[in-house]
DOPA-347946 format. One line per 8 residues: number of its first residue (from 1); their letters; for each residue x, y, z of C-alpha. Coordinates in Angstrom, 1 decimal, padded with zeros to 4 digits, always signed. Layout:
residues N
NUM	a	X/Y/Z; ...
This chain:
residues 383
1	midhylyi	+045.4/-011.6/+005.0; +043.5/-010.1/+002.1; +045.6/-008.3/-000.5; +044.0/-004.9/-000.4; +045.1/-003.8/-003.9; +044.1/-007.0/-005.6; +040.7/-006.7/-003.9; +040.3/-003.2/-005.3
9	lgvamgnv	+041.3/-004.3/-008.8; +038.7/-007.2/-008.6; +035.9/-005.0/-007.5; +036.8/-002.4/-010.1; +036.7/-004.9/-012.9; +033.3/-006.2/-011.6; +031.8/-002.7/-011.6; +033.1/-002.0/-015.1
17	afgvlmlp	+031.8/-005.3/-016.3; +028.4/-004.6/-014.9; +028.2/-001.3/-016.7; +029.5/-002.7/-020.0; +027.1/-005.7/-020.0; +024.2/-003.3/-019.5; +024.9/-001.3/-022.7; +023.3/-003.8/-025.1
25	ylrstaat	+020.3/-004.2/-022.8; +019.7/-000.4/-022.6; +020.0/-000.1/-026.4; +017.4/-002.9/-027.0; +014.7/-001.9/-024.5; +012.9/+001.0/-022.8; +015.0/+001.2/-019.7; +013.3/+001.4/-016.3
33	sglrvwmg	+013.6/+004.7/-014.6; +016.9/+005.0/-012.9; +018.6/+002.1/-014.8; +020.7/+004.4/-017.0; +021.8/+006.4/-014.0; +022.6/+003.2/-012.1; +024.8/+002.1/-015.0; +026.6/+005.4/-014.8
41	armafgat	+027.2/+004.8/-011.1; +028.7/+001.4/-011.8; +031.1/+002.8/-014.4; +032.0/+005.7/-012.1; +032.8/+003.3/-009.2; +034.8/+001.0/-011.6; +036.9/+003.8/-013.0; +037.5/+005.2/-009.5
49	qllawmrp	+038.5/+001.8/-008.1; +041.0/+001.5/-011.0; +042.4/+004.8/-010.0; +042.6/+003.7/-006.4; +044.6/+000.6/-007.6; +046.9/+002.7/-009.8; +047.5/+005.7/-007.5; +049.9/+004.2/-004.9
57	etgspvla	+052.2/+003.2/-007.8; +052.3/+006.7/-009.4; +051.8/+009.0/-006.4; +050.2/+011.6/-008.7; +048.2/+014.3/-006.8; +046.0/+014.6/-009.9; +045.0/+011.0/-009.7; +044.3/+011.5/-006.0
65	mlesagwi	+041.9/+014.3/-006.7; +040.2/+012.3/-009.6; +039.8/+009.3/-007.3; +038.2/+011.5/-004.6; +035.8/+013.0/-007.1; +035.0/+009.6/-008.5; +033.9/+008.2/-005.1; +031.6/+011.2/-004.7
73	agltleaa	+030.2/+010.9/-008.2; +029.6/+007.2/-007.9; +027.7/+007.5/-004.6; +025.7/+010.5/-005.9; +024.7/+008.6/-009.1; +023.7/+005.5/-007.1; +021.6/+007.6/-004.8; +020.0/+009.3/-007.8
81	ayaaffgy	+019.3/+005.9/-009.4; +017.5/+004.6/-006.4; +015.6/+007.9/-005.9; +014.4/+007.7/-009.6; +013.5/+004.0/-009.4; +011.4/+004.3/-006.2; +009.9/+007.7/-007.2; +011.4/+010.0/-004.7
89	pqlrryli	+012.0/+013.1/-006.9; +012.2/+015.4/-003.8; +015.5/+013.7/-002.8; +017.2/+014.9/-005.9; +017.1/+018.5/-004.6; +019.4/+017.4/-001.8; +021.8/+015.4/-003.9; +023.6/+018.3/-005.6
97	pvaalgll	+024.5/+020.3/-002.5; +025.4/+017.2/-000.6; +027.5/+015.9/-003.5; +029.2/+019.4/-003.8; +030.0/+019.4/-000.1; +031.4/+015.9/-000.3; +033.5/+016.7/-003.3; +035.0/+019.7/-001.6
105	lacaaslh	+035.9/+017.7/+001.5; +037.3/+014.8/-000.6; +039.5/+017.1/-002.7; +040.6/+019.0/+000.3; +041.6/+015.8/+002.0; +043.6/+014.8/-001.1; +045.4/+018.2/-001.3; +046.3/+018.0/+002.4
113	glphreli	+048.0/+014.6/+001.8; +045.5/+012.3/+003.5; +047.0/+008.8/+003.4; +045.4/+006.5/+000.9; +044.3/+004.0/+003.5; +042.5/+006.7/+005.5; +040.8/+007.9/+002.4; +039.5/+004.4/+001.7
121	vyvslamg	+038.3/+004.2/+005.3; +036.3/+007.4/+005.0; +034.8/+006.2/+001.7; +033.9/+002.9/+003.3; +032.2/+004.8/+006.1; +030.2/+006.8/+003.6; +029.3/+003.8/+001.5; +028.3/+001.8/+004.6
129	igafttga	+026.0/+004.6/+005.9; +024.6/+004.9/+002.4; +024.0/+001.1/+002.0; +022.4/+000.9/+005.4; +020.1/+003.8/+004.6; +019.2/+002.2/+001.2; +018.4/-001.1/+002.9; +016.2/+000.7/+005.5
137	ilmhprls	+014.3/+002.3/+002.7; +013.8/-001.0/+001.0; +012.5/-002.5/+004.2; +010.3/+000.4/+005.1; +006.6/-000.6/+005.9; +005.4/+002.2/+003.5; +006.7/+000.2/+000.6; +003.6/-002.1/+000.7
145	eatalqrl	+004.1/-003.1/-002.9; +007.7/-004.2/-002.2; +008.6/-007.6/-003.6; +010.5/-010.4/-001.9; +013.5/-009.4/-004.0; +013.5/-005.9/-002.7; +013.3/-007.2/+000.9; +016.2/-009.5/+000.3
153	igvsdmgs	+018.3/-006.7/-001.1; +017.3/-004.5/+001.8; +018.5/-007.1/+004.4; +021.7/-007.5/+002.5; +022.3/-003.8/+002.2; +021.6/-003.2/+005.9; +024.0/-006.0/+007.0; +026.8/-005.1/+004.6
161	gaamavws	+026.4/-001.3/+005.3; +026.6/-001.9/+009.1; +029.7/-004.1/+008.7; +031.5/-001.5/+006.6; +030.5/+001.4/+008.8; +031.5/-000.4/+012.1; +034.9/-001.3/+010.7; +035.5/+002.2/+009.5
169	miflaglp	+034.5/+003.8/+012.9; +036.8/+001.3/+014.8; +039.7/+002.3/+012.5; +039.0/+006.0/+012.8; +038.7/+005.7/+016.6; +042.3/+004.4/+016.7; +041.3/+001.0/+018.1; +043.0/-002.2/+017.0
177	vpgwgeam	+041.2/-003.8/+014.1; +041.3/-007.6/+014.1; +042.2/-009.3/+010.8; +038.8/-011.0/+010.6; +037.1/-007.5/+011.0; +038.9/-006.2/+008.0; +038.1/-009.3/+006.1; +034.4/-008.9/+007.0
185	aylagyll	+034.5/-005.3/+005.7; +036.0/-006.3/+002.4; +033.5/-009.2/+002.1; +030.7/-006.7/+002.8; +031.9/-004.4/+000.0; +032.1/-007.3/-002.4; +028.6/-008.4/-001.4; +027.3/-004.9/-002.0
193	livngfgf	+028.8/-005.1/-005.5; +027.1/-008.4/-006.3; +023.8/-007.9/-004.6; +023.2/-004.3/-005.7; +024.5/-005.1/-009.1; +022.4/-008.0/-009.9; +019.6/-006.8/-007.6; +019.0/-003.5/-009.4
201	ilmskqrd	+019.0/-005.3/-012.8; +016.5/-007.9/-011.5; +014.3/-005.2/-009.9; +014.3/-003.3/-013.2; +013.4/-006.5/-015.1; +010.7/-007.3/-012.6; +009.2/-003.9/-013.0; +009.4/-004.2/-016.8
209	darmehla	+007.7/-007.6/-016.7; +004.9/-006.2/-014.5; +004.4/-003.2/-016.9; +004.2/-005.5/-019.9; +001.7/-007.8/-018.1; -000.4/-004.7/-017.2; -000.3/-003.5/-020.8; -001.3/-007.0/-022.1
217	ttdgltgl	-004.3/-007.4/-019.7; -005.6/-003.9/-019.2; -007.8/-001.7/-021.4; -005.8/+001.4/-022.0; -008.6/+003.9/-021.7; -010.7/+002.7/-018.7; -008.0/+000.7/-016.8; -010.4/-002.3/-016.6
225	lnrraffd	-009.5/-005.8/-017.8; -009.4/-006.2/-021.6; -011.4/-008.8/-023.4; -008.8/-011.6/-023.2; -008.0/-011.0/-019.6; -011.7/-010.9/-018.6; -012.3/-014.2/-020.2; -009.3/-015.8/-018.5
233	raeaarll	-010.2/-014.5/-015.1; -014.0/-015.2/-015.4; -013.3/-018.7/-016.6; -011.0/-019.3/-013.6; -013.7/-018.0/-011.3; -016.3/-020.2/-012.9; -014.2/-023.3/-012.4; -013.5/-022.4/-008.8
241	alrqhqpi	-017.2/-021.8/-008.2; -017.9/-025.2/-009.7; -015.4/-026.9/-007.4; -016.7/-025.1/-004.4; -020.4/-025.6/-005.3; -020.9/-021.8/-005.2; -023.1/-019.7/-007.5; -021.6/-017.4/-010.0
249	tllmldid	-023.5/-014.9/-012.2; -022.6/-013.0/-015.4; -023.7/-009.6/-016.5; -023.5/-007.9/-019.9; -023.6/-004.1/-019.7; -024.0/-001.6/-022.6; -024.1/+002.2/-022.4; -027.3/+003.4/-024.1
257	hfkqlndr	-027.2/+005.6/-027.2; -023.4/+005.7/-027.1; -023.0/+006.4/-030.8; -025.4/+009.3/-030.6; -023.3/+010.7/-027.6; -020.2/+010.5/-029.7; -021.8/+012.1/-032.7; -023.4/+014.9/-030.7
265	fghatgde	-020.6/+015.9/-028.4; -017.4/+014.3/-029.9; -015.0/+011.5/-029.1; -013.6/+013.4/-026.1; -017.0/+013.2/-024.4; -017.3/+009.6/-025.4; -014.0/+008.8/-023.8; -015.0/+010.6/-020.7
273	alvkfats	-018.2/+008.6/-020.6; -016.4/+005.3/-020.8; -013.9/+006.3/-018.1; -016.5/+007.6/-015.7; -018.7/+004.5/-016.4; -015.8/+002.2/-015.5; -014.9/+004.2/-012.4; -018.5/+004.3/-011.2
281	csdalreh	-019.0/+000.6/-011.7; -015.7/-000.3/-010.1; -016.5/+001.8/-007.0; -019.8/-000.1/-006.6; -018.3/-003.6/-006.8; -016.5/-005.9/-004.4; -012.8/-006.4/-004.7; -013.1/-010.0/-006.1
289	dilgrlgg	-015.8/-009.1/-008.7; -014.5/-009.2/-012.3; -015.3/-006.3/-014.6; -013.9/-006.0/-018.1; -014.4/-004.0/-021.3; -015.2/-006.3/-024.2; -015.0/-003.5/-026.8; -016.6/-000.2/-027.6
297	eefalalp	-019.3/+000.6/-025.0; -019.9/-003.1/-024.1; -018.7/-004.4/-020.7; -019.0/-007.7/-018.9; -019.1/-008.5/-015.2; -018.7/-011.8/-013.3; -019.9/-012.0/-009.7; -018.5/-015.0/-007.9
305	gtdlagal	-020.5/-016.3/-004.9; -023.6/-014.3/-006.0; -026.9/-015.9/-006.9; -029.4/-014.5/-009.4; -031.3/-012.4/-006.9; -028.1/-010.9/-005.6; -026.9/-010.2/-009.1; -030.1/-008.4/-010.0
313	haaerlre	-029.8/-006.3/-006.9; -026.2/-005.5/-007.9; -027.2/-004.6/-011.4; -029.8/-002.2/-010.1; -027.2/-000.5/-008.0; -025.0/-000.1/-011.1; -027.8/+001.2/-013.2; -028.6/+003.9/-010.5
321	avlairll	-024.8/+004.8/-010.2; -024.6/+005.3/-013.9; -027.6/+007.7/-013.8; -025.7/+009.9/-011.3; -022.8/+010.3/-013.7; -022.3/+013.9/-015.1; -020.1/+014.6/-018.1; -018.0/+017.8/-017.8
329	tcgnsytm	-017.1/+018.0/-021.5; -020.8/+018.4/-022.5; -021.6/+020.8/-019.7; -023.4/+018.2/-017.5; -026.3/+018.3/-019.9; -026.4/+014.6/-020.7; -027.8/+011.8/-018.6; -026.1/+008.5/-019.1
337	tvsigvvl	-028.1/+005.3/-018.8; -027.1/+001.6/-019.1; -028.9/-001.6/-020.1; -027.9/-004.8/-018.3; -028.5/-008.5/-019.0; -028.1/-010.9/-016.0; -027.8/-014.7/-016.0; -026.9/-017.4/-013.4
345	idpqedla	-024.2/-019.6/-014.9; -025.3/-023.2/-014.9; -022.8/-025.7/-013.3; -022.6/-027.6/-016.6; -022.5/-024.5/-018.8; -019.4/-023.1/-020.3; -018.6/-019.4/-020.2; -019.3/-018.7/-023.9
353	aalaradh	-022.8/-020.1/-023.6; -023.5/-018.1/-020.5; -022.2/-015.0/-022.2; -024.5/-015.6/-025.1; -027.5/-015.8/-022.8; -026.5/-012.6/-021.0; -026.1/-010.9/-024.3; -029.6/-012.0/-025.3
361	alyeakrn	-031.0/-010.6/-022.0; -029.1/-007.4/-022.7; -030.8/-007.3/-026.1; -034.2/-007.7/-024.4; -033.4/-004.8/-022.0; -032.6/-002.6/-025.1; -035.8/-003.7/-026.8; -037.9/-003.0/-023.8
369	grnrveag	-036.9/+000.6/-023.6; -033.3/+000.7/-022.3; -032.1/+001.9/-018.9; -033.3/-001.3/-017.3; -032.1/-004.7/-016.1; -033.3/-008.0/-017.6; -032.7/-011.6/-016.3; -031.9/-014.1/-018.9
377	lpgrrra	-033.7/-017.5/-019.4; -032.2/-020.4/-017.5; -029.5/-022.4/-019.2; -030.2/-025.8/-020.7; -029.0/-028.5/-018.5; -027.0/-031.3/-020.1; -028.1/-034.9/-019.6
């Protein structure tokens, strides 16, 4: 038979330890949305469980009310943390009235002398329903970006929540509760502590890592790959095309007269031009094409599985798409154009050499009047 009060003490210390261990992390990093609220929930649960462990020894009605309020506060903070983490701000509007109602009911139950064991059962029922709902949200098909970690936490939450809710309903219905049933309910509660505790931390870390990777590989203005990320992905695509004996072409693109655009209309218009250029090009490309901003108004594009004729056709589409761009900050009075150099990467040619040939073709397009596409000379084959 499980020692109920020893179990409560162990879970309380676990929750407090989670909250305390998070303090240095929160001080040393930009916390993911909801993580600070989640830490508050862990501390509230820990303090409440300590009160639950102490209350039978003291019999204090004040401790009984504080314990009741603590359960509601912990559940509310945990719900708010998940709502913030997954971007459901509309749920926050319901948390305050629901929490207020729960607080009134819990305090009324304490004032009317509800036995401690029954209070724990009602709390277990609320936590079970909450955990099952959280798990269902994590498993929802709409979360298409959900990671395997989120799915695992969702399965655990649904299983643990169902076990706690079923045990609570059996008890409240006055049916005999087998010893193993109570043990399963306690185990489910402990599993929620471990899985939700470590799970929320790991999900936050996972999101932080993804954000840092995005910042390290993405151009902040246009949202395209930055120079380093473009070279990495284009080189990987070149090697894959070489292994599969597939063609791959490389384009260099440069917005015509960009300096004059900046000087005439200001940097806000220049930024708008870069953003709209990137959007227009991205919309005209396939999902696996690789477009990056190398710097300033210069862009590069790798087209895996595309021969020279196909690349020239794609370049013409891009040139025409850029002609259709209108810039709001200059009153739609400026027509953007782009010059493009196109080369087919030779199987024995490295990316830097191909990029130099594409750049030379781009220079020829500029020299021949701009707003045009030029094919580069074939690469030199190695013996």
